[in-house]
C-alpha positions in Angstrom: -131.4 -214.9 18.3 -132.6 -211.8 20.2 -136.2 -211.0 19.8 -137.1 -207.3 19.8 -140.4 -205.7 21.1 -141.6 -202.2 20.9 -140.2 -200.0 23.7 -141.9 -197.7 25.9 -141.8 -197.0 29.8 -140.8 -200.7 30.2 -137.2 -199.6 29.2 -136.6 -197.5 32.4 -138.4 -200.5 34.4 -136.2 -202.9 32.9 -133.0 -201.0 33.7 -133.9 -201.2 37.6 -135.0 -204.8 37.4 -131.7 -205.9 35.7 -130.5 -208.9 37.8 -133.7 -210.4 39.1 -133.2 -213.3 41.2 -135.2 -216.8 41.1 -135.6 -216.9 45.0 -138.6 -215.0 46.8 -139.6 -215.1 50.6 -143.2 -216.2 51.6 -144.6 -213.2 53.6 -148.0 -212.0 54.1 -148.9 -208.6 53.1 -149.3 -206.0 56.0 -149.7 -202.4 56.6 -146.5 -200.4 57.7 -145.6 -200.8 61.3 -143.9 -198.1 63.3 -140.1 -198.8 64.0 -140.0 -201.5 61.5 -138.6 -200.5 57.8 -139.4 -203.4 55.5 -137.2 -203.2 52.3 -137.9 -205.1 49.0 -134.5 -206.2 47.6 -132.8 -209.0 45.7 -130.8 -211.6 47.7 -128.2 -212.2 44.7 -127.7 -209.2 42.6 -124.4 -207.4 43.5 -123.5 -204.5 43.2 -127.3 -203.6 44.2 -128.0 -206.1 47.0 -127.4 -209.4 48.2 -128.4 -211.7 51.3 -125.1 -210.7 53.0 -126.1 -207.1 53.1 -123.1 -206.0 50.8 -124.9 -204.1 47.9 -125.3 -200.4 47.7 -129.1 -200.7 48.4 -128.3 -202.7 51.5 -126.0 -199.9 52.7 -128.4 -197.0 52.1 -131.3 -199.1 53.7 -129.2 -199.4 56.7 -128.4 -195.6 56.7 -132.3 -194.9 56.6 -133.0 -197.5 59.3 -130.3 -196.0 61.6 -131.2 -192.7 60.9 -134.8 -193.3 62.0 -133.9 -195.8 64.7 -135.9 -198.4 63.0 -135.4 -202.1 62.7 -134.5 -202.9 59.1 -136.2 -206.2 57.6 -135.8 -207.4 54.0 -138.3 -208.9 51.9 -136.5 -211.1 49.2 -138.7 -210.7 45.9 -138.5 -212.3 42.6 -138.3 -209.1 40.5 -139.9 -208.7 37.0 -142.9 -206.6 35.5 -145.4 -205.9 38.2 -142.8 -206.2 40.8 -143.4 -202.6 42.0 -147.2 -202.8 42.0 -147.5 -206.1 43.9 -144.4 -205.5 46.2 -145.3 -202.0 47.4 -148.9 -201.6 46.5 -149.5 -205.0 47.7 -148.2 -204.0 51.0 -145.5 -206.9 51.1 -142.7 -204.0 51.8 -142.6 -200.7 52.5 -139.8 -199.3 50.4 -137.7 -200.2 47.1 -134.5 -198.4 47.3 -134.1 -198.2 43.4 -136.9 -197.4 41.1 -137.2 -195.1 37.9 -138.0 -191.5 38.9 -141.5 -190.7 38.0 -142.8 -194.2 37.5 -146.7 -193.6 38.2 -147.5 -197.1 39.5 -146.1 -196.3 42.8 -145.2 -192.9 44.6 -141.5 -191.9 44.3 -139.3 -189.5 45.8 -137.1 -187.1 43.8 -134.2 -188.9 42.1 -131.3 -189.5 44.3 -128.8 -190.4 41.4 -128.5 -190.7 37.7 -126.3 -193.0 35.8 -126.2 -194.4 32.1 -125.3 -197.4 30.0 -121.7 -197.6 29.0 -119.8 -199.2 26.4 -117.2 -201.3 27.9 -113.8 -202.7 26.2 -110.4 -203.7 27.0 -108.0 -200.7 27.3 -105.5 -202.8 25.1 -108.0 -203.3 22.3 -107.1 -200.3 20.4 -111.0 -199.2 20.2 -112.0 -195.8 20.7 -115.9 -196.1 20.8 -118.0 -193.4 22.4 -121.4 -193.9 20.6 -123.8 -196.3 18.6 -123.1 -194.4 15.4 -119.6 -195.9 15.1 -119.5 -198.1 11.9 -117.0 -200.4 13.7 -119.9 -201.8 15.6 -121.0 -203.8 12.7 -117.5 -205.7 12.7 -117.4 -206.4 16.5 -118.9 -209.1 18.6 -120.9 -207.3 21.0 -122.4 -208.5 24.4 -125.8 -207.2 25.8 -128.1 -208.0 28.5 -131.5 -209.6 27.8 -134.4 -208.4 29.5 -136.7 -210.8 31.0 -136.7 -214.6 31.4 -138.0 -215.0 27.8 -134.7 -213.5 26.3 -136.3 -210.3 25.0 -133.6 -207.6 23.9 -133.2 -204.6 26.1 -132.4 -200.9 25.0 -128.8 -201.5 23.5 -129.9 -204.3 21.4 -133.0 -202.3 20.1 -131.0 -199.3 19.4 -128.1 -201.3 17.6 -130.8 -202.7 15.4 -131.6 -199.1 14.1 -128.0 -198.8 13.0 -127.9 -202.0 11.2 -126.1 -204.0 13.9 -128.1 -207.2 14.5 -126.0 -210.4 13.4 -123.0 -209.9 15.9 -124.9 -209.6 19.2 -124.0 -212.0 22.2 -126.9 -212.1 24.7 -126.3 -212.4 28.6 -129.0 -213.2 31.0 -130.4 -210.3 33.2 -132.1 -212.5 35.7 -129.4 -214.1 37.6 -128.8 -217.5 39.2 -125.9 -219.5 40.6 -125.1 -220.2 37.0 -125.8 -216.9 35.5 -123.9 -214.1 37.1 -124.2 -210.4 36.7 -120.4 -209.9 36.2 -120.3 -212.5 33.3 -121.0 -210.0 30.6 -118.0 -207.9 32.1 -115.7 -211.0 32.2 -116.6 -211.7 28.8 -114.9 -208.7 27.5 -111.7 -209.0 29.9 -111.4 -212.6 28.4 -112.0 -211.6 24.9 -115.2 -213.7 24.3 -116.9 -210.4 23.2 -115.3 -207.3 21.8 -117.1 -204.9 23.8 -120.1 -204.8 25.7 -123.1 -202.2 26.4 -124.0 -202.5 30.1 -125.9 -200.5 32.7 -123.4 -198.2 34.4 -123.6 -199.4 38.1 -123.1 -203.2 37.0 -120.2 -202.2 34.7 -118.5 -199.8 37.0 -118.5 -202.4 40.0 -117.3 -205.3 38.1 -114.8 -203.4 35.9 -113.1 -202.0 38.9 -112.6 -205.6 40.0 -111.2 -206.9 36.5 -107.4 -207.8 36.6 -107.6 -206.5 32.9 -107.7 -202.7 32.5 -111.2 -201.9 31.0 -112.4 -198.5 29.4 -116.1 -197.2 30.1 -117.6 -194.8 27.9 -121.1 -193.5 28.6 -124.2 -193.4 26.2 -126.7 -190.7 27.3 -129.2 -191.3 24.4 -129.3 -192.8 20.7 -129.6 -190.3 18.0 -131.2 -192.6 15.7 -134.1 -193.9 17.7 -134.4 -191.4 20.7 -134.1 -194.3 23.1 -132.6 -193.0 26.3 -129.5 -194.6 27.8 -129.5 -192.4 31.1 -131.9 -192.8 33.9 -132.8 -190.9 37.1 -133.5 -193.3 40.0 -135.5 -192.5 42.8 -136.9 -194.4 45.9 -140.5 -195.9 45.6 -143.3 -196.7 48.2 -147.0 -197.6 48.0 -148.9 -195.4 45.7 -151.1 -194.1 48.6 -148.4 -193.7 51.2 -147.4 -190.2 50.7 -146.3 -189.7 54.0 -143.6 -192.2 53.7 -142.7 -190.8 50.5 -142.1 -187.3 51.8 -140.2 -188.9 55.1 -137.9 -190.6 52.6 -137.5 -187.3 50.6 -136.4 -185.4 53.7 -133.9 -188.3 54.6 -132.4 -187.8 50.9 -132.3 -184.1 51.2 -130.3 -184.4 54.5 -128.2 -187.4 53.6 -127.2 -186.7 50.0 -123.3 -186.6 50.7 -123.4 -189.7 52.5 -125.5 -191.3 49.9 -123.1 -190.2 47.2 -120.3 -191.7 49.1 -121.9 -194.9 49.2 -122.6 -195.0 45.4 -119.0 -194.0 44.7 -117.5 -196.5 46.9 -119.4 -199.1 44.6 -117.9 -197.3 41.3 -121.4 -196.2 40.3 -120.9 -193.9 37.4 -122.8 -190.8 38.4 -124.2 -188.0 36.2 -125.8 -184.6 37.4 -129.4 -185.0 38.1 -131.4 -182.8 35.4 -134.0 -180.7 36.8 -136.8 -182.3 34.8 -135.5 -185.8 35.2 -138.3 -186.9 37.5 -141.2 -186.1 34.9 -140.9 -189.2 32.9 -139.1 -192.5 33.5 -138.1 -192.8 30.0 -137.1 -189.1 29.2 -133.3 -188.8 28.6 -131.8 -186.4 30.7 -130.4 -183.1 28.9 -127.7 -180.8 29.1 -125.1 -183.0 30.5 -121.8 -183.7 29.0 -121.0 -187.4 28.4 -117.5 -186.7 29.7 -119.0 -186.6 33.4 -118.9 -190.4 33.4 -116.2 -191.2 30.9 -113.4 -193.1 32.6 -111.0 -195.9 32.6 -111.3 -198.5 35.1 -108.0 -200.1 36.2 -108.1 -203.7 37.5 -106.5 -204.3 40.9 
């Protein structure tokens, strides 16, 4: 049984922290050092990052280091609530590549991409579900990620509850291990263990593209019943007082948008236009964008 808690700014943080590893690297906090870029990252969380430097965060971090002629060092960190404050403000690392735009516990750049949760189902299922208002959801087995090691439900389950969809949810861990993998929720759709899943777009896009079964991905921008946002603008984060590094990163983003977009697209990240006000609040749903921007059919290889 999934448990539900009141949702606030923790929703946006949970989106970014989805896939936290159980492994950390012991390292003493220290001020930033010229010529070295320390990046907090997960060693086991594709498509975001891994210890083999195969994730999109790894590629973006390397692009920063190459551009600045700096040595790139990773600080592998067990992510969870309090992660940004301790990792960045505690001076264990200099940069987190993905953070909710506008989160005030740290200093963030402007957003460099925006994505959304997507509804995932098999193309041959005969389904055509584009929103949480669809009454068919009450009859389907639905996969959702649980936020945190204590199994709390995230935005999809919380919103579905308001639509009367509560007895047919199947929970998948968000904190990954060798046993619990980020791709499990997508494989469950392909293997018909669940009828549909509601998954954060970057995770869904990456693993759906690798599926041998053609899958449909339909975005959710927000929920009409609860107002819970389902699309989020993502920025880079540094220690709250390190405005100089934040500004340098902003210059890097402004000068390398095409390259960064290319990296994200190569990982099948569903991208939405970045709204002008998307950095004001980590939990505000972006406005004025058509869901058709990221509606797609992902064909397996």
